[in-house]
C-alpha positions in Angstrom: 123.9 110.6 152.2 124.7 111.7 155.7 122.9 112.4 158.9 123.9 115.9 160.3 121.0 116.0 162.8 118.7 113.1 163.8 119.1 109.5 162.6 116.2 107.9 160.8 116.0 104.7 162.8 112.8 105.7 164.5 111.0 105.9 161.1 113.0 103.4 159.1 110.1 102.0 157.0 109.2 105.5 155.7 112.9 106.2 155.0 113.4 103.0 153.1 110.3 103.9 150.9 111.9 107.2 150.2 115.2 105.6 149.3 113.3 103.2 146.9 111.7 106.2 145.3 115.0 107.9 144.8 116.4 104.8 143.2 113.3 104.6 140.9 114.2 108.1 139.8 117.7 106.9 138.7 119.8 107.8 141.8 122.4 105.5 143.2 122.5 105.7 147.0 125.4 105.5 149.4 124.4 105.7 153.1 126.7 107.1 155.8 127.3 104.9 158.8 125.1 107.2 161.1 122.1 107.5 158.9 120.0 104.6 160.4 120.8 105.4 164.0 117.6 105.5 166.2 118.3 108.7 168.1 117.6 112.4 168.0 121.4 112.7 167.5 122.8 110.4 164.9 126.2 110.7 166.6 128.4 113.2 168.4 129.0 116.5 166.7 132.5 115.3 165.7 131.2 112.0 164.3 128.6 113.7 162.2 131.2 116.1 160.8 133.6 113.2 160.0 130.8 111.4 158.2 130.2 114.5 156.1 133.9 114.8 155.3 134.0 111.2 154.1 131.1 111.8 151.8 132.6 115.1 150.5 135.9 113.5 149.7 134.4 110.4 148.0 134.7 110.8 144.2 131.7 108.5 143.7 129.4 110.8 145.6 128.0 113.5 143.4 125.5 115.1 145.8 125.3 115.3 149.6 121.7 114.6 150.8 120.8 115.2 154.5 118.9 112.2 155.8 116.6 114.1 158.1 116.1 117.2 160.2 116.0 117.5 164.0 117.2 119.9 166.6 120.9 119.5 167.3 122.8 120.0 164.0 124.4 123.1 165.5 126.6 120.8 167.7 128.6 119.6 164.7 129.5 123.1 163.3 132.8 123.5 165.2 134.0 120.2 163.6 132.9 120.8 160.0 135.7 121.5 157.5 133.9 124.0 155.4 137.0 124.8 153.4 137.1 121.2 152.3 133.4 121.3 151.3 134.1 124.5 149.3 137.1 123.0 147.6 135.0 119.9 146.6 131.7 121.6 145.7 128.8 119.2 145.3 125.1 119.8 145.6 124.0 119.7 149.3 120.3 119.3 149.9 118.2 119.4 153.0 115.6 121.3 154.9 114.7 122.3 158.5 117.7 121.8 160.8 120.2 121.3 157.9 119.6 125.0 157.2 122.8 125.8 159.2 125.1 123.9 156.9 123.4 125.2 153.7 123.3 128.8 154.8 127.0 128.8 155.9 128.2 127.1 152.7 126.3 129.6 150.5 126.9 132.9 152.4 130.5 132.3 153.5 131.9 130.1 150.7 129.6 131.0 147.7 128.6 127.4 147.1 125.0 127.0 145.9 122.8 124.7 148.1 119.3 123.3 147.9 116.6 123.8 150.5 113.3 122.0 150.4 113.7 118.2 150.9 115.7 115.7 153.0 116.6 112.3 151.7 113.7 110.9 153.7 111.1 113.3 152.2 110.0 111.1 149.3 108.1 108.5 151.3 105.1 108.1 149.1 104.0 105.3 146.8 103.6 107.8 144.0 105.5 111.1 143.9 103.4 114.2 143.0 104.9 116.6 140.4 105.9 119.2 143.0 108.0 116.6 144.9 110.1 115.9 141.8 111.4 119.5 141.5 114.4 119.1 143.8 115.3 115.9 142.0 115.2 117.8 138.7 117.7 120.3 140.1 120.0 117.6 141.4 120.0 116.3 137.8 121.1 119.7 136.5 117.7 120.9 135.2 116.1 124.3 135.5 112.7 124.3 137.3 109.6 126.4 137.1 107.4 125.9 140.2 103.8 127.1 140.3 101.5 127.2 143.3 98.7 124.7 143.4 95.0 125.5 143.9 95.0 123.7 147.2 97.5 123.2 150.0 97.6 121.5 153.4 98.7 123.6 156.3 99.7 120.6 158.3 102.3 117.9 157.7 100.6 115.5 155.3 102.1 114.8 151.9 99.2 113.0 150.1 97.4 115.3 147.6 94.0 113.6 148.5 94.0 115.5 151.8 94.6 119.0 150.3 91.4 120.9 151.3 92.6 124.4 152.1 92.7 127.0 149.2 96.2 128.1 148.5 96.4 131.9 148.8 99.8 133.6 148.6 99.6 137.0 150.2 101.7 139.9 148.7 101.6 143.0 150.7 102.4 145.1 147.6 99.9 143.5 145.2 101.0 141.7 142.1 104.8 141.1 141.9 107.4 140.2 139.3 111.0 140.4 140.5 114.3 138.7 139.7 117.0 138.4 142.4 119.5 136.2 144.2 118.0 133.7 146.6 119.0 133.1 150.2 117.3 131.9 153.3 116.2 128.7 155.1 114.4 127.7 158.3 114.2 130.8 160.5 114.1 128.7 163.7 117.7 127.6 162.8 118.9 130.8 161.2 118.3 132.9 164.3 120.9 130.7 166.1 123.6 131.6 163.6 123.3 135.4 163.6 126.2 137.0 165.5 128.3 133.8 165.7 131.6 133.2 163.8 129.6 131.2 161.2 127.5 134.3 160.3 128.5 135.6 156.9 125.2 137.4 156.1 126.9 140.8 155.8 129.6 139.7 153.4 127.0 137.9 151.2 125.0 141.0 151.0 128.1 143.1 150.1 129.1 140.5 147.5 125.8 140.9 145.7 125.1 144.5 146.6 124.1 145.4 143.0 121.4 142.7 143.0 118.0 142.3 144.6 118.0 139.7 147.3 115.1 137.3 147.6 115.0 136.2 151.2 112.8 133.2 152.0 111.9 131.9 155.4 110.5 128.6 156.5 109.0 129.1 160.0 108.5 125.8 161.9 107.3 126.7 165.4 108.5 130.2 166.3 105.8 132.4 167.8 104.8 135.6 166.0 106.6 137.6 168.7 109.8 135.6 168.2 109.6 136.1 164.4 109.2 139.8 165.0 112.2 140.1 167.2 114.3 138.0 164.8 113.3 140.2 161.9 114.3 143.3 163.9 117.6 141.6 164.7 118.2 140.9 161.0 117.2 144.5 160.1 119.7 145.9 162.6 122.3 143.7 160.9 121.5 145.4 157.6 120.0 142.2 156.1 117.1 143.9 154.4 117.3 146.7 151.8 114.4 148.6 150.2 114.8 146.7 146.9 114.8 143.3 148.5 111.9 140.8 148.7 111.0 138.6 151.6 109.0 135.4 151.1 107.6 133.5 154.1 106.0 130.1 154.0 103.0 128.8 156.0 103.8 128.3 159.7 103.4 124.6 160.7 102.9 125.3 164.4 101.7 128.9 164.8 101.5 130.5 168.2 101.3 134.0 169.9 101.8 135.2 173.5 100.3 138.6 172.9 97.8 138.3 170.1 100.4 139.4 167.5 99.9 137.7 164.1 102.6 136.7 161.7 101.3 139.3 159.3 101.7 141.9 162.0 105.3 140.8 162.7 106.4 141.2 159.0 104.5 144.4 158.5 105.8 146.0 161.7 109.4 144.9 161.1 110.0 145.4 157.4 109.6 148.1 154.8 110.6 145.9 151.8 108.2 143.9 149.7 106.8 140.8 151.6 105.0 137.7 150.4 103.4 135.4 152.9 101.7 132.0 153.0 104.0 130.8 150.2 104.7 127.1 149.3 108.0 127.1 151.3 108.7 125.1 154.4 107.2 122.3 156.4 103.7 122.2 154.9 102.6 120.8 151.6 103.1 121.4 148.8 106.5 123.0 149.0 109.0 124.3 146.5 112.7 123.8 146.4 114.8 126.9 146.8 118.4 127.3 145.6 120.5 129.3 147.9 122.9 131.6 145.9 121.0 131.2 142.6 119.1 133.8 140.7 115.3 133.3 140.8 112.3 134.9 139.2 109.4 135.3 141.6 106.0 136.4 140.4 102.7 136.7 142.4 99.5 137.3 140.5 96.4 137.6 142.7 96.8 134.8 145.2 98.9 132.5 143.1 102.7 132.4 142.9 105.5 131.1 140.7 109.2 130.7 141.4 111.6 129.8 138.5 115.3 129.0 138.6 117.3 129.0 135.4 120.5 127.1 136.1 122.0 127.9 132.7 122.5 131.5 133.8 124.0 131.0 137.2 
């Protein structure tokens, strides 16, 4: 377990509960030296990259779990030895700011990665079924994830507080599609496009015969910022007519002009779009496997995402 962004020292009690739950699920835990740092940066960019390298080279470590999200992971990218990670492939799992590591590993080096939970995401006395899905994948199992009747559009995990009806919105009506999955937190992805770390185009070319299933977790981008980012990606050739885009519920929605997020997606894209899905910072949320083949179906307002690891 390593800390590519913030340390967990400011919420150590919750983190320790999460570690206890992971151990209860049968996982042995090895903590990196920066994990428990009480700071928005667990260390310098170089220190964080070195911690990751130590974990990647350690034969006892079978999966690389990001401790937490944050804002400053991008600082470590110049120091990350991605070739070493690709030569020693292990599951890497995180969400939010860790998007950058996951996306680069999958698009540039063809290593599958998991988006949907950090190591500190399991801080409940009793884990609901939806929270077990990423742990199932880490153990090598296929998962079928179905939307629940209720969701919470804020940041509360406990099922007792779910009071909002969970309505997935498909712009094209009922949907049943199989394709290769790629995406992450759009707030982080937008900072990669056009940099030396951006391998979006080569990933698309590599899987040009397949439908791509893009998924976006939007944390706090305004509707206008989302719209501009989608246009940027469109100009890069990221979206083709056969592709599908899935967007999760926005945790902190905002608009400067009255534009809605639905407006942003409808104005920017011609491909099939699903919104308000169980992806991102709100609860419940599904685990997504970058680089893997997924079957996505939407019937009415309910959705299902299935990954079959036996066929990857």
